[in-house]
Every structure is written in structure tokens, then in C-alpha cells.
PyMOL CGO cylinders between C-alpha atoms (Angstrom):
from pymol import cmd
from pymol.cgo import CYLINDER

trace = [
    CYLINDER, 4.17, -67.50, 26.49, 7.34, -70.52, 26.09, 0.3, 1, 1, 1, 1, 1, 1,
    CYLINDER, 7.34, -70.52, 26.09, 6.68, -73.60, 24.96, 0.3, 1, 1, 1, 1, 1, 1,
    CYLINDER, 6.68, -73.60, 24.96, 8.20, -76.86, 26.19, 0.3, 1, 1, 1, 1, 1, 1,
    CYLINDER, 8.20, -76.86, 26.19, 10.34, -77.40, 23.39, 0.3, 1, 1, 1, 1, 1, 1,
    CYLINDER, 10.34, -77.40, 23.39, 12.29, -74.50, 22.97, 0.3, 1, 1, 1, 1, 1, 1,
    CYLINDER, 12.29, -74.50, 22.97, 15.94, -74.72, 24.32, 0.3, 1, 1, 1, 1, 1, 1,
    CYLINDER, 15.94, -74.72, 24.32, 16.93, -72.66, 26.87, 0.3, 1, 1, 1, 1, 1, 1,
    CYLINDER, 16.93, -72.66, 26.87, 18.60, -70.45, 24.57, 0.3, 1, 1, 1, 1, 1, 1,
    CYLINDER, 18.60, -70.45, 24.57, 15.32, -69.73, 22.67, 0.3, 1, 1, 1, 1, 1, 1,
    CYLINDER, 15.32, -69.73, 22.67, 13.62, -69.42, 26.21, 0.3, 1, 1, 1, 1, 1, 1,
    CYLINDER, 13.62, -69.42, 26.21, 15.87, -66.58, 26.85, 0.3, 1, 1, 1, 1, 1, 1,
    CYLINDER, 15.87, -66.58, 26.85, 16.11, -65.19, 23.56, 0.3, 1, 1, 1, 1, 1, 1,
    CYLINDER, 16.11, -65.19, 23.56, 11.44, -65.06, 23.86, 0.3, 1, 1, 1, 1, 1, 1,
    CYLINDER, 11.44, -65.06, 23.86, 12.12, -63.51, 26.95, 0.3, 1, 1, 1, 1, 1, 1,
    CYLINDER, 12.12, -63.51, 26.95, 15.04, -60.65, 26.24, 0.3, 1, 1, 1, 1, 1, 1,
    CYLINDER, 15.04, -60.65, 26.24, 12.31, -59.89, 23.48, 0.3, 1, 1, 1, 1, 1, 1,
    CYLINDER, 12.31, -59.89, 23.48, 9.15, -59.24, 25.60, 0.3, 1, 1, 1, 1, 1, 1,
    CYLINDER, 9.15, -59.24, 25.60, 11.42, -57.10, 28.78, 0.3, 1, 1, 1, 1, 1, 1,
    CYLINDER, 11.42, -57.10, 28.78, 14.08, -55.42, 26.59, 0.3, 1, 1, 1, 1, 1, 1,
    CYLINDER, 14.08, -55.42, 26.59, 13.15, -55.21, 22.73, 0.3, 1, 1, 1, 1, 1, 1,
    CYLINDER, 13.15, -55.21, 22.73, 16.47, -54.63, 21.53, 0.3, 1, 1, 1, 1, 1, 1,
    CYLINDER, 16.47, -54.63, 21.53, 19.58, -54.09, 22.58, 0.3, 1, 1, 1, 1, 1, 1,
    CYLINDER, 19.58, -54.09, 22.58, 19.93, -50.92, 21.79, 0.3, 1, 1, 1, 1, 1, 1,
    CYLINDER, 19.93, -50.92, 21.79, 16.72, -50.64, 24.78, 0.3, 1, 1, 1, 1, 1, 1,
    CYLINDER, 16.72, -50.64, 24.78, 17.99, -52.53, 27.58, 0.3, 1, 1, 1, 1, 1, 1,
    CYLINDER, 17.99, -52.53, 27.58, 19.03, -50.25, 30.25, 0.3, 1, 1, 1, 1, 1, 1,
    CYLINDER, 19.03, -50.25, 30.25, 19.50, -50.79, 34.15, 0.3, 1, 1, 1, 1, 1, 1,
    CYLINDER, 19.50, -50.79, 34.15, 15.53, -51.72, 34.78, 0.3, 1, 1, 1, 1, 1, 1,
    CYLINDER, 15.53, -51.72, 34.78, 14.87, -52.81, 31.33, 0.3, 1, 1, 1, 1, 1, 1,
    CYLINDER, 14.87, -52.81, 31.33, 18.15, -55.85, 32.02, 0.3, 1, 1, 1, 1, 1, 1,
    CYLINDER, 18.15, -55.85, 32.02, 16.79, -56.53, 35.66, 0.3, 1, 1, 1, 1, 1, 1,
    CYLINDER, 16.79, -56.53, 35.66, 13.18, -57.87, 34.30, 0.3, 1, 1, 1, 1, 1, 1,
    CYLINDER, 13.18, -57.87, 34.30, 14.96, -59.71, 32.12, 0.3, 1, 1, 1, 1, 1, 1,
    CYLINDER, 14.96, -59.71, 32.12, 16.82, -61.59, 34.93, 0.3, 1, 1, 1, 1, 1, 1,
    CYLINDER, 16.82, -61.59, 34.93, 13.64, -61.02, 37.15, 0.3, 1, 1, 1, 1, 1, 1,
    CYLINDER, 13.64, -61.02, 37.15, 12.04, -63.49, 33.79, 0.3, 1, 1, 1, 1, 1, 1,
    CYLINDER, 12.04, -63.49, 33.79, 14.55, -65.94, 33.49, 0.3, 1, 1, 1, 1, 1, 1,
    CYLINDER, 14.55, -65.94, 33.49, 14.45, -66.30, 37.40, 0.3, 1, 1, 1, 1, 1, 1,
    CYLINDER, 14.45, -66.30, 37.40, 10.88, -66.54, 37.54, 0.3, 1, 1, 1, 1, 1, 1,
    CYLINDER, 10.88, -66.54, 37.54, 11.43, -69.36, 34.39, 0.3, 1, 1, 1, 1, 1, 1,
    CYLINDER, 11.43, -69.36, 34.39, 14.04, -71.08, 35.94, 0.3, 1, 1, 1, 1, 1, 1,
    CYLINDER, 14.04, -71.08, 35.94, 16.74, -69.93, 33.67, 0.3, 1, 1, 1, 1, 1, 1,
    CYLINDER, 16.74, -69.93, 33.67, 20.53, -69.53, 35.60, 0.3, 1, 1, 1, 1, 1, 1,
    CYLINDER, 20.53, -69.53, 35.60, 21.08, -65.83, 35.74, 0.3, 1, 1, 1, 1, 1, 1,
    CYLINDER, 21.08, -65.83, 35.74, 24.61, -66.69, 35.12, 0.3, 1, 1, 1, 1, 1, 1,
    CYLINDER, 24.61, -66.69, 35.12, 23.97, -68.27, 31.96, 0.3, 1, 1, 1, 1, 1, 1,
    CYLINDER, 23.97, -68.27, 31.96, 21.90, -64.95, 30.73, 0.3, 1, 1, 1, 1, 1, 1,
    CYLINDER, 21.90, -64.95, 30.73, 24.69, -62.64, 32.33, 0.3, 1, 1, 1, 1, 1, 1,
    CYLINDER, 24.69, -62.64, 32.33, 27.39, -64.20, 30.65, 0.3, 1, 1, 1, 1, 1, 1,
    CYLINDER, 27.39, -64.20, 30.65, 25.16, -63.63, 27.24, 0.3, 1, 1, 1, 1, 1, 1,
    CYLINDER, 25.16, -63.63, 27.24, 24.11, -60.53, 28.10, 0.3, 1, 1, 1, 1, 1, 1,
    CYLINDER, 24.11, -60.53, 28.10, 27.89, -59.69, 28.37, 0.3, 1, 1, 1, 1, 1, 1,
    CYLINDER, 27.89, -59.69, 28.37, 29.14, -61.74, 24.67, 0.3, 1, 1, 1, 1, 1, 1,
    CYLINDER, 29.14, -61.74, 24.67, 26.90, -58.67, 23.39, 0.3, 1, 1, 1, 1, 1, 1,
    CYLINDER, 26.90, -58.67, 23.39, 28.01, -55.60, 25.57, 0.3, 1, 1, 1, 1, 1, 1,
    CYLINDER, 28.01, -55.60, 25.57, 29.26, -53.79, 22.32, 0.3, 1, 1, 1, 1, 1, 1,
    CYLINDER, 29.26, -53.79, 22.32, 25.77, -53.75, 20.91, 0.3, 1, 1, 1, 1, 1, 1,
    CYLINDER, 25.77, -53.75, 20.91, 24.30, -51.43, 24.63, 0.3, 1, 1, 1, 1, 1, 1,
    CYLINDER, 24.30, -51.43, 24.63, 24.76, -48.02, 24.88, 0.3, 1, 1, 1, 1, 1, 1,
    CYLINDER, 24.76, -48.02, 24.88, 25.71, -47.66, 28.88, 0.3, 1, 1, 1, 1, 1, 1,
    CYLINDER, 25.71, -47.66, 28.88, 27.01, -50.78, 29.18, 0.3, 1, 1, 1, 1, 1, 1,
    CYLINDER, 27.01, -50.78, 29.18, 29.17, -49.99, 32.19, 0.3, 1, 1, 1, 1, 1, 1,
    CYLINDER, 29.17, -49.99, 32.19, 26.20, -48.51, 34.30, 0.3, 1, 1, 1, 1, 1, 1,
    CYLINDER, 26.20, -48.51, 34.30, 23.85, -52.23, 32.71, 0.3, 1, 1, 1, 1, 1, 1,
    CYLINDER, 23.85, -52.23, 32.71, 26.62, -54.18, 33.41, 0.3, 1, 1, 1, 1, 1, 1,
    CYLINDER, 26.62, -54.18, 33.41, 26.26, -52.92, 37.18, 0.3, 1, 1, 1, 1, 1, 1,
    CYLINDER, 26.26, -52.92, 37.18, 23.43, -53.66, 37.90, 0.3, 1, 1, 1, 1, 1, 1,
    CYLINDER, 23.43, -53.66, 37.90, 23.82, -57.16, 35.90, 0.3, 1, 1, 1, 1, 1, 1,
    CYLINDER, 23.82, -57.16, 35.90, 26.38, -57.76, 38.01, 0.3, 1, 1, 1, 1, 1, 1,
    CYLINDER, 26.38, -57.76, 38.01, 24.87, -57.08, 41.10, 0.3, 1, 1, 1, 1, 1, 1,
    CYLINDER, 24.87, -57.08, 41.10, 21.40, -58.51, 40.97, 0.3, 1, 1, 1, 1, 1, 1,
    CYLINDER, 21.40, -58.51, 40.97, 22.71, -61.45, 40.22, 0.3, 1, 1, 1, 1, 1, 1,
    CYLINDER, 22.71, -61.45, 40.22, 24.59, -61.51, 43.07, 0.3, 1, 1, 1, 1, 1, 1,
    CYLINDER, 24.59, -61.51, 43.07, 21.59, -60.04, 45.59, 0.3, 1, 1, 1, 1, 1, 1,
    CYLINDER, 21.59, -60.04, 45.59, 19.58, -63.14, 43.19, 0.3, 1, 1, 1, 1, 1, 1,
    CYLINDER, 19.58, -63.14, 43.19, 21.95, -66.35, 43.71, 0.3, 1, 1, 1, 1, 1, 1,
    CYLINDER, 21.95, -66.35, 43.71, 23.64, -68.43, 45.68, 0.3, 1, 1, 1, 1, 1, 1,
    CYLINDER, 23.64, -68.43, 45.68, 27.13, -68.34, 45.18, 0.3, 1, 1, 1, 1, 1, 1,
    CYLINDER, 27.13, -68.34, 45.18, 27.44, -64.04, 43.69, 0.3, 1, 1, 1, 1, 1, 1,
    CYLINDER, 27.44, -64.04, 43.69, 30.62, -65.11, 41.78, 0.3, 1, 1, 1, 1, 1, 1,
    CYLINDER, 30.62, -65.11, 41.78, 30.21, -65.31, 38.04, 0.3, 1, 1, 1, 1, 1, 1,
    CYLINDER, 30.21, -65.31, 38.04, 30.87, -68.21, 36.29, 0.3, 1, 1, 1, 1, 1, 1,
    CYLINDER, 30.87, -68.21, 36.29, 32.48, -67.99, 33.08, 0.3, 1, 1, 1, 1, 1, 1,
    CYLINDER, 32.48, -67.99, 33.08, 31.20, -70.16, 30.21, 0.3, 1, 1, 1, 1, 1, 1,
    CYLINDER, 31.20, -70.16, 30.21, 34.96, -69.86, 27.95, 0.3, 1, 1, 1, 1, 1, 1,
    CYLINDER, 34.96, -69.86, 27.95, 36.51, -72.24, 31.15, 0.3, 1, 1, 1, 1, 1, 1,
    CYLINDER, 36.51, -72.24, 31.15, 33.69, -74.28, 31.91, 0.3, 1, 1, 1, 1, 1, 1,
    CYLINDER, 33.69, -74.28, 31.91, 34.84, -76.58, 28.49, 0.3, 1, 1, 1, 1, 1, 1,
    CYLINDER, 34.84, -76.58, 28.49, 39.12, -76.06, 28.14, 0.3, 1, 1, 1, 1, 1, 1,
    CYLINDER, 39.12, -76.06, 28.14, 39.37, -79.98, 29.57, 0.3, 1, 1, 1, 1, 1, 1,
]
cmd.load_cgo(trace, "trace")
């Protein structure tokens, strides 16, 4: 399914298509499936969580999806603290 030459972003979007399909279909269970797939393909769940948050205005019931996403990342990552992509390039 995944091509070695794809960027991380393209791989993540491909996994999104396979698990959620559309932003409107994103819910607590599909977002968990998406994060699990990302982890299995060695894509940082924090990166995926940030990408989902950037599209939160397209997701119905965002607060429940957000809580589920945050809880999943906390349970499956060593730090459990979200990394803000926007703060990394401030140098």
C-alpha cells in the first residue's frame, strides 16, 4: 500500500484515506484506527495529531475527537506531551 518514495505527509494522508476517508467521517473510533496505522508505519503520532488539529474545523464533534486523540497519544508515546510544530521554527 505504501510506497518507499512517498513523503511522511503523503504516507500519513494515505493512511487517513484508508481509515477515516474524509474529515466528515472522522470520529473517536476512526481517529484511533488512523493513529494506530501511523504508529505501525513508524510515523510519529504527535505529528499526526498536529495535522489533525490543523484541520479541526472540518471535523464534526471536534471536542470528542480531540479528547480521544490526545488520550491515545498520551497512552502510546513516551513523553505524552504534544509537541507544537509551530514553535519549532522560531529561531
